[in-house]
N, C-alpha and C positions, 0 to 999 in steps of 0.2 A: 286716835291711834293711826299711825302710818302703816299702810299695807305693804307687805313685802313684794318687791318686784320679782315676778317669776323669772327663772333663769332662761326659759325657752318657751316659745309658742310659735305656731305657724300662722301664716297669712294666706287667705284664700281670696282669689278674684276669679271672674269668669272671662274667658277669652273666646272669641269666634271671629269669623271673617267679617269684613266691613270695619266700621268705626272702632269697635272694641279692640281689635288687634293692635291698632296704632295707639289707643289709649293705654293698653297694657305695657307697651314699650316705655311710655312716659312714667307710668307707675313704677316699673322695675328700675328704670334709671334713677328715679328720684329716691327710691329706697336705698339703693347702693350708695348714692351720694350723701344722703342725709343721715343714714344709720349704717355705716360700713361694718359695725361690729354686731349687727343683728344676728342672733344665734339660731333662730328658727329657719324655716324654709318658706319661700314664696311659691305657692302652688297656684298655677293658672289652669283652672278647670275648663276643659274643652269638650263641648257636646259632640257626640259622634253621630254619623248618619244613621237614620232609622225611619220607621214608619211615621213618626211624629214630625219629621222634617221633609218638606217638598224638595229642598236642595241640600247639598252638603254644607253643614254649618261650620266646618273646621276652618282654621286659618288657611287662607288661600294665597298668601304672599310668602314664598319661601324665605325671603330676606328677613321678614318679621320673625319667623320661627327661629332662624339662626341667631338673630340678635337677642331674642329673649333667652335663648340658651346661654349665650355669651354673658348676659347680664345676671346669670345665676338663677333664673326662674326654672321651675319644674313644671312641664306641661302634663296635666293630669286628665286623661280621657275619662269620660263618664257617659252613661246611657240615660236617655230620657224615657221614663215610663208613664208620665202623667201630663206634662205640659208641652214642651217643645215649641214649635213655630206658633202655636195658638196663643202662647203666653211666654215669650222669651224671658221675662222677669223670673219665671219659675226655675230658670237655670240655677239661680243662687240657692234655691231650696233643694233641688235634686243633686247638685254637686256635692253637698255636704257629706253624703254617704260614701263618697270616694276618698275622703281625707283619712289619714291615720287618726285614730281616736285619741287625740292629744289636744290640749288647749289651743283654741284658734281665734283669730280675728278675721272676720269677713270685711273686705273693702270693695266697693264698687270700682270698676276698672278706671273710671274717670275721677281718680283720686291722686293727689300728689302727697308724697311724704316730705315734709319740710323740716322735721326735727327728729329727736331721738325717740323713735317709737318704742324701742326696747326699754326705755326708762319710764313709760307710763305705768302707773300703779293699778293694773287690772286686778280685780277680784274675779277670777274666772268661774267661781262657784255662784256668783250673783250676776247673771247676764244683764246686759243693757244694750242700748242702741242710740242712734243719733236723734236728737230732738231739734235739729236744724231743719225745720219744715214749716209749711203753711197748713192751714186747716182744710186740706183738699178732700177729705172724706170723713163722715158721710155728708150728703147734701140734702138735708131734710126738706120735704115738700110741705107746703102750707096745709095740705089735707092729710098728710101722713104722720107717722109717729115722730116725736121730737128726737133730737140727737141723743139724749140720755137713754131713751127707751131702745134705740137701735143698738147702742153699745151694750146695754144690759141684756138684751136678747142674745147677743153673741156670747157673753160670759155664761149665761144660763145654759146655752146650747152645749157648752163644753164642761159644765159642772164646776165653774170657777166663781169665786166670790169677787164681785166688782168693787166692793166697798174699800178695801185697802189700796186700790189703785187710784182713787179719786183725789184730785188736788182741790181741797175745799176752799182754798184761797181764790179760786176762780168761780165766776157765776155759773149757775146750773146749766145755762144754755151756751156756755163758751166751750169751744172745742178743746182748749188746753186743760179743762177740768179732767179730761180722760187721757189715759195713756195713748199716745199716738207718736209713732216714730217715722223717721226717714230710714229706709232699709239700706242706706248707703254704707253704714257700718254696724256691726253687731258682733257679739262674742259670747263664748261659753267654754266650759271645760271639756265638753264632749260633743263633737260634731255628730256623732252617731245618735245620741239622745235628742239633741237640738233638732237635727235634720229630720228625724222620724216624726217628732211632734209637729214641726213646721209643715211637713208634707201632709200629715193627716188633717191638720186644722185647715190648711189652705184648700185641700181637695174637698173637704166637707163643705166649706163655705161656697165653693164653686158649684158643687153638685147637689147640695141639700141645704141651702141657706135657711135661716129662720124667716118666718113670714114678714117680720119687721124690715127685712132687707129688700122686699119687693119694690122694684123701681129704682133701687140704688145701683149706680154703676160699680161693677166689680173690677173692671179693667180700665186703667193699668194699676189699680190700687190694691189688688188682691194680696200681694206680699205684705203691704203695710197695714192691711186690715188684720191679717193673721198674726203679724209679729208681736203686737202687745200681748196677745193671749198666750203665745209661746213663752215670752219673757216672764210674764206673771206666773204661769204654771210652773216654771223652773226656779221660782224664788227670786226673780230679779225685779227691776223697776227702772225709774228714771236715772240717768247718769248723775253721779255726784261730782263735786269739785275736783276730785283726783283724776277725772277723765277730761278735764277742760282743755287739754292739749289736742284732743280729737275735735275736729272742726275749729281748731285754734292755731296754736303755734307748732303743732306736730303733724297734722294732716289737713288737707283742703279738698273737699268734695266739690270740684269745680263744675262738673256736669257738661257744659258746652263751651267751646273756645270763646265765643263772644262774651259769655257770662264770666269766664275766668278773668278776662281783661277788664270788663266793665266794673266788676264789684269786689273781686277778691283782694287780699292784702298784697302789699308790696313784696313781702316774703314769698308768697305763692307765685306771683308773676316772675320774680327774679329766679326762683327755683326752676320754673318751667323753661325759661329762656336759657338758663345755664346748662341744665341737663340735656336739652335738645340741641345744643350747639356743636358737640363733637361730631366730626364727619361721619363716623359709622352710624350714629343715631340720625343725623340730618338726612343722610341718603335714603333711609327708610321712611322717616316721618313725612318728608316732602311729597311722597306719593299720595297722601291724603289731603284733599284740597283745603279743608278748614285749618289743618296744621300748617300747611304750606303758606297760606295767606296770612294767618295770625302770628305764627312764630317766626316766619322768615321774610315776609313781604310787607311788613309794617302795618297790617290791618289791626293788630293788637294794640299798638300805640294809638291809632285813631280811635278805637273803641274806648280805650282808657281815658282819653282826653275829653270824652263826652260827659263824664260823671265825676262828681265829688264823692269819694268814698265815705266821707264824714256826714253826707246828707243824701243818701241814696233813696230812691222811691221805696215806699214800704212794701209794695207788691212787685213780685218778679215780672208780672205781665207788663207793668209800666216800663221796666228796663228793656224787655224784649221789644216793645213798641218803639222805643227810642232808637234801638239798634236797627230795627227794620227800616225806619224812616231814614236813617243814615246810610242804608245799603250795606250794613255790617252784620246781617243775620245769616249765619250758615250753620247747618247741623252736621 
Protein backbone atom coordinates (compact mmCIF):
# COMPACT_ATOMS: atom_id res chain seq x y z
CA UNK A 1 0.00 0.00 0.00
CA UNK A 2 1.35 3.42 -0.92
CA UNK A 3 1.35 5.89 1.94
CA UNK A 4 -0.26 9.27 1.39
CA UNK A 5 2.23 12.09 1.18
CA UNK A 6 1.39 14.62 3.89
CA UNK A 7 0.52 18.06 2.58
CA UNK A 8 2.69 19.82 5.10
CA UNK A 9 5.39 19.21 7.68
CA UNK A 10 8.14 21.31 9.22
CA UNK A 11 11.89 20.84 9.16
CA UNK A 12 14.00 21.46 12.26
CA UNK A 13 17.77 21.95 12.41
CA UNK A 14 19.98 23.54 15.07
CA UNK A 15 22.04 26.65 14.39
CA UNK A 16 24.61 28.41 16.55
CA UNK A 17 27.86 30.29 16.17
CA UNK A 18 30.82 28.62 14.53
CA UNK A 19 30.61 25.88 11.94
CA UNK A 20 26.88 25.21 12.31
CA UNK A 21 25.85 28.70 11.19
CA UNK A 22 27.59 28.24 7.84
CA UNK A 23 26.27 24.70 7.44
CA UNK A 24 22.76 26.09 8.01
CA UNK A 25 23.20 28.42 5.03
CA UNK A 26 24.07 25.47 2.79
CA UNK A 27 21.08 23.52 4.13
CA UNK A 28 18.65 26.39 3.58
CA UNK A 29 19.99 27.17 0.11
CA UNK A 30 19.80 23.53 -0.95
CA UNK A 31 16.21 23.18 0.31
CA UNK A 32 15.13 26.22 -1.66
CA UNK A 33 16.89 24.98 -4.81
CA UNK A 34 15.87 21.31 -4.65
CA UNK A 35 12.32 21.66 -3.34
CA UNK A 36 11.01 25.18 -4.09
CA UNK A 37 7.43 24.05 -3.49
CA UNK A 38 8.10 22.76 0.04
CA UNK A 39 4.95 23.70 1.95
CA UNK A 40 6.26 23.62 5.51
CA UNK A 41 8.70 25.86 7.32
CA UNK A 42 12.41 25.46 7.91
CA UNK A 43 13.00 26.19 11.59
CA UNK A 44 16.57 26.81 12.70
CA UNK A 45 16.59 26.43 16.47
CA UNK A 46 19.07 28.75 18.16
CA UNK A 47 20.16 28.13 21.77
CA UNK A 48 20.04 31.24 23.94
CA UNK A 49 22.62 32.45 26.46
CA UNK A 50 22.17 31.03 29.94
CA UNK A 51 23.88 29.28 32.84
CA UNK A 52 24.58 26.14 30.79
CA UNK A 53 26.73 28.12 28.32
CA UNK A 54 30.03 29.78 29.23
CA UNK A 55 29.80 31.90 26.08
CA UNK A 56 26.93 33.23 24.00
CA UNK A 57 26.00 30.34 21.63
CA UNK A 58 23.93 32.43 19.21
CA UNK A 59 24.84 33.17 15.59
CA UNK A 60 27.69 35.70 15.75
CA UNK A 61 27.89 36.63 12.05
CA UNK A 62 25.17 39.17 11.18
CA UNK A 63 25.58 38.36 7.48
CA UNK A 64 24.68 34.74 8.19
CA UNK A 65 21.52 35.74 10.06
CA UNK A 66 20.44 38.08 7.27
CA UNK A 67 21.07 35.47 4.57
CA UNK A 68 19.18 32.76 6.46
CA UNK A 69 16.21 35.09 6.71
CA UNK A 70 16.43 35.83 2.99
CA UNK A 71 16.50 32.10 2.26
CA UNK A 72 13.20 31.67 4.07
CA UNK A 73 14.42 30.12 7.30
CA UNK A 74 12.77 30.92 10.63
CA UNK A 75 15.21 31.40 13.51
CA UNK A 76 13.63 29.77 16.56
CA UNK A 77 15.15 30.68 19.95
CA UNK A 78 15.07 28.07 22.71
CA UNK A 79 16.44 27.70 26.24
CA UNK A 80 18.68 24.92 27.49
CA UNK A 81 17.59 23.40 30.80
CA UNK A 82 19.56 20.14 30.80
CA UNK A 83 22.50 19.95 28.36
CA UNK A 84 24.05 23.09 26.87
CA UNK A 85 27.83 23.36 26.49
CA UNK A 86 28.43 20.09 28.34
CA UNK A 87 26.70 18.20 25.53
CA UNK A 88 25.88 20.34 22.47
CA UNK A 89 24.29 17.33 20.73
CA UNK A 90 21.55 17.75 23.32
CA UNK A 91 20.40 20.84 21.45
CA UNK A 92 18.48 18.62 19.04
CA UNK A 93 16.63 17.16 22.03
CA UNK A 94 15.84 20.42 23.82
CA UNK A 95 14.95 22.35 20.65
CA UNK A 96 11.96 20.08 19.95
CA UNK A 97 9.84 21.70 22.63
CA UNK A 98 10.09 25.07 20.85
CA UNK A 99 8.49 23.78 17.63
CA UNK A 100 4.79 24.09 16.81
CA UNK A 101 3.23 20.73 17.63
CA UNK A 102 2.94 19.63 13.99
CA UNK A 103 4.62 16.80 12.04
CA UNK A 104 8.34 17.42 11.80
CA UNK A 105 11.54 16.13 10.25
CA UNK A 106 14.76 16.85 12.12
CA UNK A 107 17.89 17.25 9.99
CA UNK A 108 21.41 17.80 11.21
CA UNK A 109 22.66 21.13 9.92
CA UNK A 110 25.36 19.38 7.87
CA UNK A 111 22.74 18.04 5.45
CA UNK A 112 22.10 18.87 1.82
CA UNK A 113 18.65 18.58 0.27
CA UNK A 114 19.24 17.16 -3.21
CA UNK A 115 15.70 16.19 -4.27
CA UNK A 116 11.98 16.59 -3.60
CA UNK A 117 11.79 16.23 0.16
CA UNK A 118 8.08 17.04 0.13
CA UNK A 119 7.50 13.94 -2.03
CA UNK A 120 8.94 11.45 0.49
CA UNK A 121 6.18 9.15 1.83
CA UNK A 122 6.56 9.77 5.55
CA UNK A 123 4.26 8.00 7.97
CA UNK A 124 4.59 10.48 10.82
CA UNK A 125 2.70 8.17 13.18
CA UNK A 126 5.54 5.65 12.85
CA UNK A 127 8.80 7.45 13.68
CA UNK A 128 12.12 6.35 12.26
CA UNK A 129 15.68 7.61 11.87
CA UNK A 130 18.79 7.21 9.78
CA UNK A 131 20.54 3.84 9.70
CA UNK A 132 23.55 5.25 7.85
CA UNK A 133 25.97 4.61 10.68
CA UNK A 134 28.73 2.39 11.99
CA UNK A 135 28.58 0.31 15.17
CA UNK A 136 29.99 3.09 17.32
CA UNK A 137 28.18 2.11 20.54
CA UNK A 138 28.34 0.15 22.77
CA UNK A 139 31.94 -0.97 23.01
CA UNK A 140 31.77 -4.14 25.12
CA UNK A 141 34.77 -4.96 27.29
CA UNK A 142 36.09 -8.51 27.35
CA UNK A 143 35.32 -8.67 31.08
CA UNK A 144 32.02 -6.79 30.94
CA UNK A 145 28.50 -7.61 29.77
CA UNK A 146 28.11 -8.42 26.07
CA UNK A 147 26.45 -6.08 23.61
CA UNK A 148 23.05 -7.77 23.87
CA UNK A 149 22.91 -7.47 27.65
CA UNK A 150 23.82 -3.80 27.52
CA UNK A 151 20.94 -3.01 25.16
CA UNK A 152 18.54 -5.28 27.06
CA UNK A 153 19.33 -3.42 30.29
CA UNK A 154 18.37 -0.13 28.65
CA UNK A 155 15.05 -1.46 27.38
CA UNK A 156 14.33 -2.94 30.82
CA UNK A 157 15.21 0.36 32.49
CA UNK A 158 12.42 2.09 30.57
CA UNK A 159 9.88 -0.74 30.67
CA UNK A 160 10.21 -1.55 26.96
CA UNK A 161 10.15 -4.94 25.25
CA UNK A 162 13.37 -5.43 23.27
CA UNK A 163 12.18 -8.51 21.38
CA UNK A 164 10.26 -6.74 18.56
CA UNK A 165 13.27 -4.55 17.84
CA UNK A 166 15.72 -7.37 17.13
CA UNK A 167 16.82 -8.16 13.59
CA UNK A 168 17.19 -11.93 13.89
CA UNK A 169 18.89 -12.16 10.49
CA UNK A 170 21.98 -10.79 12.25
CA UNK A 171 24.18 -12.79 14.64
CA UNK A 172 23.59 -12.31 18.36
CA UNK A 173 26.83 -10.41 18.85
CA UNK A 174 26.46 -8.15 15.79
CA UNK A 175 25.56 -4.51 16.43
CA UNK A 176 23.04 -4.42 13.58
CA UNK A 177 20.88 -6.99 15.39
CA UNK A 178 19.80 -4.09 17.60
CA UNK A 179 18.07 -0.83 16.74
CA UNK A 180 20.80 1.77 16.34
CA UNK A 181 20.44 5.01 14.46
CA UNK A 182 22.43 7.97 13.33
CA UNK A 183 20.58 10.96 14.81
CA UNK A 184 21.24 12.96 11.63
CA UNK A 185 17.53 12.67 10.75
CA UNK A 186 14.42 11.51 12.55
CA UNK A 187 10.74 12.38 12.41
CA UNK A 188 7.41 12.08 14.19
CA UNK A 189 3.94 13.59 14.21
CA UNK A 190 4.44 15.44 17.51
CA UNK A 191 7.65 17.25 18.50
CA UNK A 192 6.11 17.77 21.93
CA UNK A 193 5.67 14.06 22.64
CA UNK A 194 8.86 13.00 20.90
CA UNK A 195 10.91 15.73 22.56
CA UNK A 196 9.60 15.07 26.06
CA UNK A 197 10.35 11.36 25.82
CA UNK A 198 13.75 11.95 24.18
CA UNK A 199 14.65 14.40 26.94
CA UNK A 200 13.58 12.13 29.78
CA UNK A 201 15.32 9.04 28.41
CA UNK A 202 18.57 10.86 27.57
CA UNK A 203 18.68 12.61 30.94
CA UNK A 204 18.01 9.36 32.80
CA UNK A 205 20.77 7.53 30.90
CA UNK A 206 23.14 10.38 31.73
CA UNK A 207 22.21 10.70 35.41
CA UNK A 208 21.10 7.20 36.39
CA UNK A 209 22.28 4.60 33.87
CA UNK A 210 21.81 0.86 34.34
CA UNK A 211 24.74 -0.92 35.93
CA UNK A 212 25.48 -2.66 32.62
CA UNK A 213 26.56 0.70 31.19
CA UNK A 214 29.38 1.09 33.71
CA UNK A 215 32.54 1.89 31.74
CA UNK A 216 30.65 2.61 28.52
CA UNK A 217 31.26 6.05 26.99
CA UNK A 218 28.11 8.16 26.90
CA UNK A 219 29.62 11.08 24.98
CA UNK A 220 29.21 11.86 22.15
CA UNK A 221 26.80 8.95 21.73
CA UNK A 222 24.06 9.85 24.24
CA UNK A 223 21.53 11.03 21.65
CA UNK A 224 22.09 7.88 19.58
CA UNK A 225 21.79 5.65 22.67
CA UNK A 226 18.45 7.20 23.62
CA UNK A 227 16.99 7.51 20.11
CA UNK A 228 16.17 3.81 19.46
CA UNK A 229 14.32 3.66 22.78
CA UNK A 230 12.27 6.74 21.90
CA UNK A 231 11.40 5.48 18.44
CA UNK A 232 10.42 2.03 19.71
CA UNK A 233 8.34 3.49 22.55
CA UNK A 234 6.39 5.60 20.03
CA UNK A 235 5.64 2.66 17.74
CA UNK A 236 8.38 3.17 15.18
CA UNK A 237 11.35 1.23 13.94
CA UNK A 238 13.84 0.87 11.11
CA UNK A 239 13.12 2.93 7.97
CA UNK A 240 11.36 1.13 5.14
CA UNK A 241 11.96 1.44 1.40
CA UNK A 242 9.58 4.41 1.16
CA UNK A 243 12.26 6.43 3.01
CA UNK A 244 15.14 5.39 0.77
CA UNK A 245 15.46 8.94 -0.57
CA UNK A 246 16.79 10.02 2.81
CA UNK A 247 20.52 9.34 2.79
CA UNK A 248 19.92 8.75 -0.93
CA UNK A 249 18.60 10.83 -3.81
CA UNK A 250 16.79 13.37 -1.59
CA UNK A 251 19.15 14.18 1.30
CA UNK A 252 22.84 13.80 2.01
CA UNK A 253 24.22 13.98 5.55
CA UNK A 254 27.72 15.00 4.52
CA UNK A 255 29.10 15.79 8.01
CA UNK A 256 32.45 17.45 7.11
CA UNK A 257 33.63 19.12 3.90
CA UNK A 258 36.50 16.67 3.27
CA UNK A 259 34.07 13.74 3.64
CA UNK A 260 31.51 15.35 1.33
CA UNK A 261 34.00 15.51 -1.52
CA UNK A 262 35.72 12.23 -0.72
CA UNK A 263 32.75 9.88 -0.54
CA UNK A 264 29.37 11.43 -1.39
CA UNK A 265 27.49 11.17 -4.68
CA UNK A 266 28.03 13.32 -7.75
CA UNK A 267 24.53 14.74 -7.11
CA UNK A 268 25.46 15.85 -3.58
CA UNK A 269 28.72 17.47 -4.68
CA UNK A 270 27.06 19.17 -7.66
CA UNK A 271 24.31 20.48 -5.37
CA UNK A 272 26.81 21.88 -2.87
CA UNK A 273 28.79 23.64 -5.59
CA UNK A 274 25.70 25.00 -7.33
CA UNK A 275 23.90 26.41 -4.30
CA UNK A 276 27.09 27.92 -2.86
CA UNK A 277 27.98 29.72 -6.11
CA UNK A 278 25.65 32.78 -6.08
CA UNK A 279 27.47 35.85 -4.83
CA UNK A 280 25.26 36.53 -1.77
CA UNK A 281 25.91 32.97 -0.56
CA UNK A 282 29.58 32.95 -1.51
CA UNK A 283 30.26 36.20 0.35
CA UNK A 284 29.00 34.58 3.56
CA UNK A 285 30.36 31.04 3.22
CA UNK A 286 33.92 32.02 2.30
CA UNK A 287 34.30 33.37 5.86
CA UNK A 288 34.46 29.76 7.07
CA UNK A 289 37.82 28.23 6.16
CA UNK A 290 36.74 24.66 5.26
CA UNK A 291 34.01 26.05 2.99
CA UNK A 292 36.37 28.56 1.43
CA UNK A 293 39.04 26.00 0.67
CA UNK A 294 36.81 23.10 -0.45
CA UNK A 295 34.00 24.94 -2.24
CA UNK A 296 35.92 27.84 -3.74
CA UNK A 297 39.68 27.11 -3.79
CA UNK A 298 39.80 23.66 -5.37
CA UNK A 299 40.52 21.49 -2.33
CA UNK A 300 37.24 19.65 -2.88
CA UNK A 301 38.34 18.49 -6.32
CA UNK A 302 41.66 17.35 -4.86
CA UNK A 303 39.92 15.33 -2.17
CA UNK A 304 37.51 13.80 -4.69
CA UNK A 305 40.33 12.69 -6.95
CA UNK A 306 41.83 10.58 -4.14
CA UNK A 307 38.93 8.12 -3.99
CA UNK A 308 36.93 5.76 -6.15
CA UNK A 309 33.33 6.12 -4.95
CA UNK A 310 32.61 2.60 -6.21
CA UNK A 311 35.37 1.17 -4.01
CA UNK A 312 35.60 3.27 -0.86
CA UNK A 313 37.29 2.02 2.31
CA UNK A 314 34.74 0.26 4.49
CA UNK A 315 35.57 2.32 7.58
CA UNK A 316 35.34 6.10 7.77
CA UNK A 317 38.57 6.18 9.77
CA UNK A 318 40.48 4.96 6.73
CA UNK A 319 39.03 7.77 4.61
CA UNK A 320 40.01 10.32 7.25
CA UNK A 321 43.54 8.90 7.39
CA UNK A 322 43.98 9.23 3.62
CA UNK A 323 42.71 12.81 3.69
CA UNK A 324 45.05 13.72 6.55
CA UNK A 325 48.00 12.20 4.75
CA UNK A 326 47.18 14.38 1.72
CA UNK A 327 46.87 17.51 3.86
CA UNK A 328 43.15 17.73 3.14
CA UNK A 329 41.64 17.25 6.57
CA UNK A 330 39.80 20.28 7.94
CA UNK A 331 36.96 20.43 10.46
